[in-house]
C-alpha positions as MATLAB code, in Angstrom:
seq = 'MIRSHSGVVFGRGIVLKSVGRRALATAFLGAVGAGVVAIGVVIAADLPPQQLPPSAPAAYIPAVPDWTVSVGIEARVLPQWPGASDHKFGVSVLPLFNIRNQGTPPIFFGPRDSFGFGILNFSQLRIGPAILFVGDRQAQNYKELYGLGSVNYTAQVGIFADFWALPWLRLRGEVRQGIGGETGVTGDIFLDAIVPVGQWVLSAGPRVTLQTTAAVSPYFTITQAQAAGTVAAAPTSGLVPLLPYNASGGLYSYGAGTKVQYAFSQQWSAHGFVEYQRLTGSVADSPIVTVRGSPNQFIYGVGATYSFNTHPWW';
ca = [
      11.694 -121.095 -120.865;
      13.553 -120.605 -123.959;
      17.209 -118.834 -124.296;
      18.249 -116.775 -127.681;
      20.419 -114.732 -128.946;
      19.254 -111.416 -128.177;
      17.878 -112.148 -124.849;
      15.741 -113.590 -122.782;
      12.089 -114.096 -122.991;
       9.540 -114.336 -120.117;
       6.305 -116.322 -119.972;
       4.341 -112.618 -120.529;
       6.158 -112.065 -123.825;
       8.369 -109.587 -122.482;
      12.253 -108.984 -123.782;
      14.751 -107.710 -121.557;
      17.866 -106.620 -123.421;
      21.120 -107.746 -121.880;
      23.225 -104.132 -120.764;
      25.759 -103.277 -118.371;
      26.048 -102.421 -114.568;
      26.658  -98.243 -115.555;
      23.576  -98.496 -117.717;
      21.345 -100.257 -114.993;
      22.370  -98.032 -112.167;
      21.770  -94.925 -114.397;
      18.065  -96.956 -115.026;
      17.968  -97.532 -111.446;
      18.449  -93.897 -110.129;
      16.432  -92.703 -112.679;
      13.368  -94.920 -111.789;
      14.006  -93.959 -107.654;
      13.908  -90.130 -109.429;
      10.851  -89.753 -110.635;
       9.002  -91.631 -107.917;
       9.920  -88.992 -105.578;
       9.038  -86.432 -107.919;
       5.456  -88.264 -107.903;
       5.375  -88.586 -104.733;
       5.933  -84.983 -104.333;
       2.990  -83.770 -106.312;
       0.653  -85.880 -104.907;
       1.821  -84.427 -101.260;
       1.832  -80.831 -102.941;
      -1.753  -81.467 -104.291;
      -2.912  -81.665 -100.913;
      -1.515  -78.949  -99.415;
      -3.416  -75.529  -98.803;
      -2.450  -73.027 -101.340;
       0.627  -70.862 -100.276;
      -0.023  -66.965  -99.859;
       2.488  -64.503 -101.315;
       4.601  -62.620  -99.184;
       2.778  -58.806  -98.489;
       4.865  -56.516 -100.359;
       5.961  -53.252  -98.650;
       3.510  -50.687  -97.735;
       4.174  -47.169  -98.993;
       5.567  -44.714  -97.048;
       3.544  -43.046  -95.161;
       3.211  -39.120  -95.595;
       1.194  -37.143  -92.748;
      -1.180  -34.215  -93.514;
       0.426  -31.110  -93.621;
      -2.010  -29.491  -90.653;
      -4.835  -26.861  -91.371;
      -3.521  -23.441  -90.038;
      -5.995  -20.672  -87.861;
      -4.823  -17.618  -88.834;
      -5.759  -14.445  -86.609;
      -5.556  -10.682  -87.861;
      -7.069   -7.340  -85.978;
      -5.890   -4.383  -84.678;
      -4.829   -2.480  -81.553;
      -5.176    1.176  -80.249;
      -2.097    2.477  -78.141;
      -2.551    5.393  -75.941;
       1.351    5.999  -74.940;
       3.788    9.043  -73.329;
       4.597   11.126  -76.912;
       8.535   10.768  -76.275;
      10.768    9.176  -74.305;
      10.663   10.925  -70.467;
       7.230   12.933  -71.913;
       5.364   14.679  -68.835;
       2.030   12.706  -67.912;
      -0.060   14.396  -70.131;
       1.352   14.568  -73.297;
       0.292   11.067  -74.898;
       0.044   10.046  -78.634;
      -2.182    7.434  -80.196;
      -1.170    4.970  -82.479;
      -2.673    1.935  -84.296;
      -0.641   -1.380  -85.052;
      -2.258   -4.422  -87.087;
      -2.095   -7.643  -85.633;
      -1.324  -10.933  -87.068;
      -0.457  -14.523  -85.773;
      -0.596  -18.223  -87.736;
      -0.655  -21.429  -85.422;
      -1.429  -24.697  -86.531;
      -5.136  -25.747  -86.225;
      -6.178  -26.954  -83.320;
      -3.349  -25.841  -80.884;
      -3.628  -23.393  -78.188;
      -3.629  -19.672  -78.824;
       0.291  -18.585  -78.386;
       0.246  -15.714  -76.096;
       1.678  -12.540  -76.520;
       2.493   -9.903  -73.756;
       1.646   -6.305  -74.649;
       5.390   -5.239  -75.118;
       6.519   -8.224  -76.938;
       7.864   -7.335  -80.436;
       6.569   -8.977  -83.656;
       8.414  -12.193  -83.971;
       7.809  -15.967  -84.648;
       9.599  -19.051  -83.724;
      11.863  -20.709  -85.902;
      13.249  -23.263  -83.351;
      10.260  -24.710  -80.993;
      11.427  -26.572  -77.961;
       8.616  -28.356  -75.522;
       9.365  -25.438  -73.138;
      11.869  -23.096  -75.232;
      10.727  -21.109  -78.469;
      13.127  -18.701  -79.916;
      13.119  -16.500  -82.946;
      13.539  -13.267  -84.605;
      12.185  -10.133  -82.589;
      11.338   -6.383  -84.484;
      10.252   -3.305  -82.765;
       9.404    0.041  -84.478;
      10.007    3.029  -82.224;
       7.991    6.798  -83.411;
       9.962    9.816  -83.726;
      10.390   12.538  -82.140;
       9.720   16.028  -83.555;
      11.108   18.543  -81.261;
       9.070   21.534  -83.266;
       6.019   20.266  -82.499;
       6.028   20.538  -78.622;
       7.430   23.351  -76.545;
       8.822   21.114  -74.058;
      11.125   19.776  -76.904;
      11.979   23.814  -78.406;
      15.637   23.870  -79.105;
      16.181   20.057  -79.153;
      16.944   17.812  -81.516;
      14.598   15.599  -83.442;
      15.204   11.977  -83.705;
      14.055    9.836  -86.310;
      12.178    6.541  -86.743;
      13.801    3.727  -85.232;
      14.005   -0.180  -86.498;
      15.293   -2.307  -83.271;
      15.581   -5.762  -84.596;
      17.127   -8.894  -82.705;
      16.217  -11.839  -81.337;
      13.636  -13.402  -78.407;
      13.344  -16.327  -76.187;
      10.465  -17.756  -74.603;
      10.533  -19.855  -71.453;
       8.028  -22.214  -69.686;
       8.739  -22.293  -66.405;
       5.279  -23.317  -65.559;
       2.015  -24.237  -67.611;
       0.897  -20.710  -66.729;
       4.561  -18.622  -66.592;
       6.076  -17.236  -69.160;
       9.627  -15.579  -69.110;
      10.292  -13.947  -71.851;
      13.857  -12.140  -73.459;
      14.817   -9.947  -75.700;
      18.033   -8.067  -77.426;
      17.733   -5.683  -80.355;
      19.833   -3.115  -82.157;
      18.584    0.104  -83.232;
      18.640    1.045  -86.782;
      18.124    4.648  -87.409;
      17.137    7.155  -84.807;
      18.929    5.484  -82.014;
      22.122    2.967  -82.844;
      22.534    1.337  -79.469;
      21.199   -2.425  -77.689;
      18.207   -2.616  -76.217;
      17.823   -5.732  -73.767;
      14.186   -6.600  -72.173;
      13.033   -9.176  -69.601;
       9.358   -9.973  -68.805;
       7.635  -12.411  -66.444;
       3.763  -13.414  -67.205;
       1.418  -15.253  -64.978;
      -1.200  -16.275  -67.165;
      -4.074  -17.633  -66.018;
      -7.433  -18.954  -67.873;
     -10.791  -18.037  -66.216;
     -13.621  -19.775  -68.401;
     -13.723  -17.226  -71.485;
     -11.201  -14.807  -69.607;
      -7.579  -14.941  -69.886;
      -5.520  -12.602  -66.974;
      -2.339  -11.839  -67.560;
       0.454   -9.779  -65.250;
       4.281   -9.617  -64.342;
       7.068   -7.048  -63.959;
       9.203   -5.953  -66.980;
      12.918   -4.493  -66.856;
      14.546   -2.692  -69.392;
      18.752   -2.091  -70.490;
      20.060    0.177  -72.716;
      23.564    1.008  -73.917;
      24.416    4.888  -74.366;
      23.810    4.600  -77.968;
      20.471    3.971  -77.342;
      19.493    6.677  -74.527;
      21.591    9.338  -75.873;
      19.529   10.888  -78.558;
      16.814   11.281  -76.613;
      17.988   12.516  -72.892;
      21.380   14.096  -73.827;
      21.686   17.229  -73.879;
      24.400   19.092  -75.678;
      26.058   22.565  -75.556;
      24.467   23.945  -78.558;
      20.512   22.170  -77.377;
      21.312   24.150  -74.393;
      21.643   26.995  -76.227;
      18.791   26.271  -78.105;
      16.503   26.299  -75.159;
      17.679   29.165  -74.265;
      16.761   30.640  -77.144;
      13.611   29.425  -77.319;
      12.129   30.435  -73.955;
      10.506   33.489  -75.116;
       8.616   31.641  -77.003;
       8.165   28.393  -74.934;
       8.199   30.164  -71.827;
       9.929   27.692  -70.305;
      13.474   27.513  -67.774;
      16.232   26.519  -70.403;
      17.836   23.390  -69.538;
      21.744   22.903  -68.668;
      23.788   20.458  -70.897;
      23.535   16.776  -69.937;
      25.056   13.354  -71.112;
      22.837   10.385  -70.547;
      24.724    7.341  -70.364;
      23.527    3.351  -70.475;
      22.556    1.091  -68.158;
      19.270   -0.001  -66.368;
      16.790    2.007  -68.518;
      13.802    1.440  -66.585;
      11.552   -1.322  -64.058;
       7.741   -1.717  -64.011;
       4.477   -3.739  -64.244;
       2.105   -4.736  -66.817;
      -1.158   -6.844  -67.011;
      -3.550   -7.491  -69.718;
      -7.406   -8.797  -69.786;
      -8.450  -10.921  -72.932;
     -12.131  -12.197  -73.495;
     -12.861  -14.905  -75.951;
     -16.607  -14.242  -77.502;
     -16.331  -17.235  -79.871;
     -13.656  -19.085  -81.309;
     -13.026  -16.830  -84.255;
     -13.567  -13.192  -81.979;
     -11.909  -12.104  -78.891;
     -10.741   -8.477  -77.445;
      -8.667   -7.448  -75.012;
      -6.941   -4.740  -73.399;
      -4.048   -3.654  -71.273;
      -1.897   -1.350  -69.116;
       1.481   -1.368  -68.723;
       3.509    0.985  -66.098;
       7.314    1.854  -66.782;
       9.358    3.836  -64.340;
      12.632    5.434  -65.774;
      15.383    5.335  -63.647;
      19.627    5.967  -63.655;
      21.069    8.167  -65.414;
      17.958    9.029  -68.089;
      15.641    9.712  -65.412;
      18.567   12.261  -63.989;
      18.293   14.237  -66.962;
      16.683   17.616  -67.111;
      14.148   15.990  -70.318;
      12.874   13.791  -67.528;
      13.191   15.863  -63.973;
      12.276   19.329  -65.532;
      10.116   18.746  -68.942;
       8.995   15.567  -68.362;
       8.312   12.720  -66.278;
      10.026    9.256  -64.920;
       6.667    7.254  -64.524;
       5.788    6.312  -68.159;
       2.102    4.387  -68.692;
       0.440    2.456  -72.303;
      -3.034    1.731  -72.634;
      -4.562   -0.903  -75.249;
      -7.891   -1.846  -76.856;
      -7.343   -4.061  -79.393;
      -9.738   -6.674  -80.912;
      -8.704  -10.038  -83.376;
     -10.571  -12.340  -85.936;
      -9.793  -15.882  -86.223;
     -10.225  -18.275  -89.470;
      -9.281  -21.570  -90.634;
      -7.158  -22.138  -93.855;
      -5.054  -24.660  -95.517;
      -1.157  -23.740  -95.668;
      -0.689  -20.283  -97.854;
       3.137  -22.193  -98.417;
];
C-alpha cells in the first residue's frame, strides 16, 4: 500500500477520495434508494398489466312505447228529450277515440261513460276529466212540448274516477257541472262486471244518477206562463193542458245496462248495448212525465272501432 496526500490507492488502481461522515451517509442512502427502485422495476416487469378502471356507463333512457290508437263510430237511439214517452226516440251519431300504450289491454268504456282520459293512473285507480254533451230540446218540434220552453245544448264538465275493486269489477263515479241549457250538478255511479269469453267481452251492472234542482228544472219544471201556453196550444196539440209544477233535485234515476263486444281481429271490433233508466223522485212526478211522457228511459246503441299502432304524436 502506498500513501499519498490525495487518497489511498488499492491494488486495482481505484482511488477513493477522502470525504466527511455526512457525505458518506448521503451516498449510502442514495445507493440504497437506487437499489429499491431497481428492484421495484424488476418486480413491476414481472406483474401482469393492470386494467384501467371502467368508465361510468351512459345514462339509460328508456324508449318511448308506441301507441295503439282506436277510432270508430257509434249510433244511438235514445229518448227525444228527458222524460219522453217510449215511442219518442231520436238518433245521434258519436265519434269514438282512444289512445293506449302498445301491448296494453284496451281500456273498458261503459255506454254511459263521459268522454275522458286518465291523468292520475294508479294500480287500481284512474282519475281524469269528464265531458258530456246533452242535446237540445226544441218545444216547437213536438206537440207534447207545445207551450213549454225550449232548452239549449248543454256541456257537462267535471271529473271521473275509475276504481277496479277486482280485475273484472269496475266502479266508476262522475261529477259534472252543467254549462248552457242547464247549470246544475250531475253525479253518476256505475258498477260494471266485465267478463272476457274468447273473442267476446260481456259487461253489465247497475247505475244511479243524482242531479241538483238547477239541472232538472229546465226539463221538468212548468212555470205559470208555460202552463198557460199549453192551454193556448191545446186546440193544435189535441192534448190536455198541463198544470204548473216545480221540479227539485235529488235522486234522478236508477237502472242498469249491458254491453256486448266482439273482436274480429286485433284491428276490428264491434259492440252493441242497451241502457235502462227509471226516472224517480221529483222528476218522475212532473206532468211532463206523468201526462205526456214516461219514467222508463231506454238507450240502444251499436258501434265499431278500428285500431292501429303508431309512434307517439307528442
